[in-house]
C-alpha positions in Angstrom: -36.3 -20.2 -3.9 -33.8 -20.9 -1.7 -30.7 -19.2 -0.7 -28.4 -21.8 -2.8 -30.5 -21.8 -6.2 -30.1 -17.7 -5.5 -26.1 -18.3 -5.8 -26.1 -20.9 -8.1 -25.6 -18.8 -11.2 -22.6 -17.2 -9.7 -21.1 -20.7 -8.8 -22.0 -22.0 -12.4 -20.3 -19.0 -13.9 -16.8 -20.4 -12.9 -14.6 -23.8 -13.3 -16.7 -26.8 -12.1 -13.5 -28.4 -10.4 -12.6 -24.9 -9.0 -15.7 -24.3 -7.3 -15.7 -28.0 -5.9 -12.0 -27.2 -4.3 -13.5 -23.6 -2.9 -16.5 -25.3 -1.4 -14.0 -28.3 0.0 -12.1 -25.6 1.6 -15.1 -23.8 3.0 -16.4 -27.0 4.8 -13.1 -27.5 6.4 -12.8 -24.2 7.8 -16.4 -24.8 8.9 -15.5 -27.7 10.3 -12.7 -26.6 12.2 -14.5 -24.0 14.1 -16.7 -26.5 14.7 -19.9 -24.8 13.0 -21.5 -28.0 12.3 -23.2 -28.2 15.4 -25.0 -24.8 14.2 -25.7 -26.6 10.7 -27.5 -29.6 12.3 -30.9 -27.8 13.4 -31.2 -26.4 9.7 -30.2 -29.6 8.0 -31.2 -32.6 10.2 -34.5 -34.7 9.8 -34.8 -38.1 10.8 -38.1 -40.1 11.8 -38.3 -43.9 12.7 -39.4 -45.0 9.5 -36.3 -44.0 7.8 -34.2 -46.5 9.8 -32.9 -49.4 8.0 -30.6 -52.0 8.0 -28.0 -53.6 4.9 -25.2 -55.7 4.9 -25.5 -56.3 8.8 -25.3 -52.4 9.4 -27.6 -50.2 11.2 -28.4 -46.9 9.0 -30.4 -44.0 10.7 -31.8 -43.1 7.0 -31.0 -44.4 3.5 -29.3 -41.2 2.0 -25.7 -41.7 1.4 -23.3 -39.4 -0.3 -21.4 -41.2 -3.2 -17.7 -41.3 -3.6 -17.1 -38.5 -5.9 -17.4 -35.5 -3.5 -15.6 -36.4 -0.3 -11.7 -36.8 -0.8 -10.7 -37.5 3.0 -11.9 -37.4 6.2 -11.8 -33.5 6.8 -15.3 -32.9 5.5 -17.1 -36.0 7.6 -18.3 -34.1 10.4 -19.9 -31.2 8.0 -21.5 -33.8 5.6 -22.9 -35.6 8.9 -24.4 -32.5 9.9 -26.1 -32.0 6.6 -28.2 -35.4 7.5 -26.8 -38.1 5.5 -27.1 -41.2 6.6 -23.9 -42.5 5.6 -20.7 -41.0 3.7 -18.2 -43.1 1.0 -15.0 -41.2 0.3 -13.9 -40.9 -3.3 -12.3 -43.6 -4.6 -8.4 -44.2 -3.4 -5.5 -46.3 -5.0 -2.2 -47.9 -3.2 -0.3 -44.7 -4.3 -1.3 -40.9 -4.6 -2.4 -40.1 -7.8 -2.9 -36.9 -9.4 -5.5 -38.1 -12.2 -6.0 -36.8 -15.7 -5.2 -33.2 -16.8 -7.4 -30.6 -16.1 -10.1 -29.4 -17.1 -11.7 -32.3 -16.3 -15.2 -31.6 -14.7 -18.0 -29.9 -16.7 -21.6 -29.4 -16.2 -24.4 -29.8 -18.5 -27.0 -27.6 -17.3 -29.9 -28.6 -19.6 -29.6 -31.6 -18.5 -29.0 -31.5 -15.1 -25.7 -33.7 -15.2 -21.9 -33.5 -14.9 -19.2 -35.0 -17.1 -16.1 -35.9 -15.0 -12.7 -37.7 -16.1 -10.8 -36.9 -12.7 -8.9 -40.6 -13.0 -9.0 -41.4 -9.6 -7.3 -38.3 -8.0 -6.4 -38.8 -4.7 -4.4 -39.0 -1.5 -3.1 -42.9 -1.5 -4.5 -45.3 0.9 -1.9 -44.9 3.5 -2.7 -41.2 4.3 -6.3 -41.9 3.9 -5.5 -44.9 6.6 -4.1 -42.6 8.8 -6.7 -40.0 8.6 -9.4 -42.5 9.3 -7.3 -43.7 12.5 -7.3 -39.9 14.1 -11.2 -39.5 12.7 -12.3 -42.6 14.2 -11.3 -42.3 17.7 -13.9 -39.4 18.0 -16.7 -40.4 15.5 -19.5 -43.4 15.0 -20.7 -42.0 11.9 -21.1 -44.6 9.1 -18.5 -44.5 6.5 -17.6 -46.3 3.6 -14.2 -46.0 1.2 -14.1 -47.0 -2.2 -10.7 -48.8 -3.3 -9.3 -49.4 -6.8 -6.0 -50.6 -8.4 -3.0 -48.0 -9.4 -3.1 -46.5 -12.9 -0.3 -48.4 -14.3 -0.8 -51.8 -12.3 -1.8 -54.1 -15.4 -5.0 -55.9 -14.9 -3.6 -59.4 -14.4 -2.1 -57.7 -11.5 -5.2 -55.9 -9.8 -5.8 -57.9 -7.2 -2.8 -57.3 -5.3 -3.5 -53.2 -5.3 -7.4 -54.4 -4.4 -6.1 -56.2 -1.6 -3.4 -53.5 -0.5 -5.8 -51.0 -0.3 -8.6 -53.5 1.5 -6.1 -54.7 4.2 -5.3 -51.0 4.7 -8.5 -49.4 5.5 -11.1 -52.5 6.4 -10.4 -51.8 10.4 -11.7 -48.1 10.0 -14.5 -47.8 7.8 -17.9 -49.6 7.8 -17.8 -51.2 4.4 -15.6 -51.4 1.1 -16.6 -50.7 -2.2 -14.8 -52.4 -5.1 -14.6 -50.0 -8.0 -14.0 -51.7 -11.5 -16.3 -49.5 -13.1 -14.9 -46.0 -13.7 -14.6 -45.2 -17.6 -12.0 -42.6 -16.7 -8.9 -44.9 -16.3 -8.0 -47.3 -19.2 -8.5 -50.9 -18.6 -10.6 -50.6 -15.2 -13.7 -51.3 -17.0 -12.4 -54.6 -18.2 -12.0 -55.7 -14.6 -16.0 -56.4 -14.8 -15.4 -59.7 -16.5 -15.8 -62.7 -14.9 -12.1 -64.1 -14.6 -10.9 -60.9 -13.2 -13.9 -60.3 -10.6 -13.9 -63.9 -9.5 -9.9 -63.2 -9.0 -10.1 -60.0 -6.8 -13.2 -61.3 -5.0 -11.6 -64.5 -4.3 -8.4 -62.9 -3.0 -10.2 -60.4 -0.9 -12.5 -62.8 0.8 -9.4 -64.8 1.8 -8.2 -61.8 4.1 -11.7 -60.8 5.0 -11.8 -62.4 8.2 -11.9 -61.8 12.2 -14.4 -59.7 11.8 -15.3 -59.7 8.4 -16.2 -56.6 6.5 -18.8 -56.1 4.3 -17.6 -55.7 0.5 -19.5 -54.2 -2.3 -19.2 -54.1 -6.0 -19.4 -50.7 -8.0 -20.8 -51.6 -11.2 -21.4 -49.5 -14.5 -24.6 -48.9 -16.2 -23.5 -49.9 -19.5 -23.5 -53.6 -19.4 -26.1 -56.0 -20.8 -28.2 -58.2 -19.0 -25.9 -61.1 -19.8 -23.0 -59.2 -18.0 -25.1 -58.5 -15.2 -26.4 -61.7 -14.5 -22.8 -63.3 -14.7 -21.9 -60.5 -12.2 -24.9 -61.7 -9.9 -23.6 -65.6 -10.4 -20.2 -63.8 -9.3 -21.1 -62.0 -6.4 -23.6 -64.7 -5.0 -21.0 -67.5 -5.4 -17.9 -65.8 -3.8 -20.2 -64.2 -0.7 -19.9 -60.4 -1.7 -22.1 -58.3 0.5 -24.0 -56.1 -2.3 -23.8 -54.1 -5.3 -23.7 -50.5 -5.9 -25.5 -49.9 -9.1 -24.3 -47.6 -10.7 -21.5 -45.5 -12.0 -21.2 -43.1 -14.3 -22.3 -43.5 -18.5 -20.2 -42.9 -21.4 -23.5 -42.7 -23.2 -24.3 -39.4 -24.6 -27.9 -40.4 -25.9 -30.2 -38.1 -25.5 -28.8 -35.2 -24.2 -30.0 -31.3 -24.9 -26.5 -30.1 -24.8 -25.5 -29.4 -28.2 -23.2 -31.9 -29.8 -20.6 -29.2 -30.3 -20.3 -28.6 -26.5 -20.1 -32.7 -26.1 -17.7 -32.7 -28.3 -15.4 -29.7 -26.9 -15.5 -31.4 -23.4 -14.5 -35.0 -24.9 -14.5 -37.8 -23.0 -15.6 -38.8 -19.4 -18.3 -40.4 -17.2 -21.8 -38.8 -17.2 -23.9 -38.6 -14.1 -27.0 -36.6 -12.9 -30.7 -36.9 -14.4 -29.7 -38.5 -17.8 -28.5 -41.4 -15.8 -31.9 -42.0 -13.9 -33.6 -44.2 -15.8 -30.8 -46.6 -16.8 -29.7 -46.9 -13.3 -33.0 -47.8 -12.0 -33.6 -50.5 -14.8 -29.8 -51.6 -13.3 -31.2 -52.0 -9.8 -34.4 -53.7 -10.8 -33.0 -56.4 -13.2 -30.4 -57.3 -10.8 -33.1 -57.5 -7.4 -35.2 -59.5 -9.8 -32.5 -61.8 -11.0 -31.4 -62.2 -7.7 -34.3 -62.6 -6.1 -34.0 -59.9 -3.7 -30.9 -61.6 -2.2 -28.3 -59.0 -3.1 -28.7 -55.8 -1.3 -28.2 -52.8 -3.7 -27.1 -49.1 -3.0 -28.5 -47.1 -5.9 -26.8 -44.6 -7.5 -27.9 -42.3 -10.5 -29.9 -39.2 -11.2 -31.5 -38.8 -7.3 -32.7 -35.0 -7.1 -35.9 -35.7 -5.1 -37.5 -37.8 -2.6 -39.8 -39.4 -5.6 -36.1 -40.4 -7.3 -35.3 -42.0 -4.3 -38.2 -43.5 -3.6 -38.4 -45.0 -7.5 -34.8 -46.5 -6.8 -36.2 -48.2 -3.8 -39.2 -49.3 -4.8 -37.0 -51.2 -7.8 -34.6 -52.8 -5.2 -32.5 -50.7 -3.9 -32.0 -50.9 0.2 -30.2 -47.6 -0.1 -29.4 -44.9 -2.1 -26.5 -42.3 -3.1 -26.3 -38.9 -4.6 -24.0 -36.6 -5.9 -24.9 -34.5 -9.1 -28.3 -33.9 -7.5 -26.3 -32.0 -4.5 -24.2 -29.6 -7.1 -27.6 -28.8 -8.6 -30.0 -28.7 -5.5 -27.9 -27.6 -2.8 -27.0 -29.0 1.0 -30.8 -28.4 1.4 -31.5 -31.6 -0.8 -31.0 -34.3 2.0 -33.2 -33.2 4.4 -35.9 -32.4 1.8 -35.3 -36.1 0.5 -35.7 -37.5 3.5 -39.2 -35.8 4.6 -40.6 -36.6 1.0 -39.4 -40.3 1.7 -41.6 -40.3 5.2 -44.7 -38.9 3.4 -44.4 -41.4 0.6 -43.7 -44.3 2.6 -46.8 -43.6 5.1 -49.3 -43.0 1.9 -48.5 -46.0 0.7 -48.8 -48.0 3.8 -45.1 -48.9 4.7 -43.7 -48.5 8.3 -40.0 -48.5 7.2 -37.9 -48.4 4.2 -37.2 -52.3 4.5 -41.2 -53.0 3.6 -40.7 -50.9 0.4 -37.5 -52.3 -1.3 -38.4 -54.0 -4.6 -42.1 -53.6 -4.4 -42.2 -52.8 -8.0 -39.5 -55.6 -9.2 -41.8 -58.9 -7.9 -39.9 -62.1 -9.3 
């Protein structure tokens, strides 16, 4: 049993967002005293078989941190020391937002899951741009940014907010994720419709030049096959670089947590192990329907090397996690990478790319 598993019961006795904020502040302190150099020997593990490419970028390994955790640049160096191949910063809007009222982050220990309704609390795109400008002068670690429309912006004007955020950040990040799939802000998921998506992508591609930046679409796990097929078609027609599959789900089907507790928590997006099979099914569908032409980042229920490998074999070129980190601790990334090497070599693969989509032939 790891040290983290020994202290986890103490952490889980406290409010989830309060613990998150305390861990974040600890990480900032560690970064300020340059302790990340001491962390690297403990958590770092790389192997040539883990090196991979996607969206025209080269990754030292396929394991990334999804956008829910890292709200700015202050923790990027520490997260790099934990062994992540890339980090996606929490979704940012044109103006700073407080998000939804607290409490808004909840654990479901019986399901190894989280429910959140943060509502895009963020520091605003201008402040994030300033931080990234300063950070980029000293670092080459792969970082993505997730962007969204402002809470009060009508969907008919959403493209303006996405374009503003994209133009502000594109010079300082390696890719930009278009978030139209959060269930925690009214109207955002409606942007997954064909009309809105085509306009947003078209307007972004107009300014995505000299040089162009990979644009990725983050989708919900609750879409039908017909909706997924429409998204695949739009992605191909507009030349968007890839898809992140998937965001959190509004479903509560099959949970072990009592209905009384779920009722007390209320609305929010569910992440963690209950999402694993659905997210993998979405990845497999996209890969098969697109005949492997759309690179995919697989997200949802990654708690082990086997979970990550399943998503890769289903069609994901890269994998992200967040909830798994909450339940398994900072050593999870290293364990996943070590396990992936073992699984890849066992099956006769000499690279991640050889395994992508092997279980989803078209």
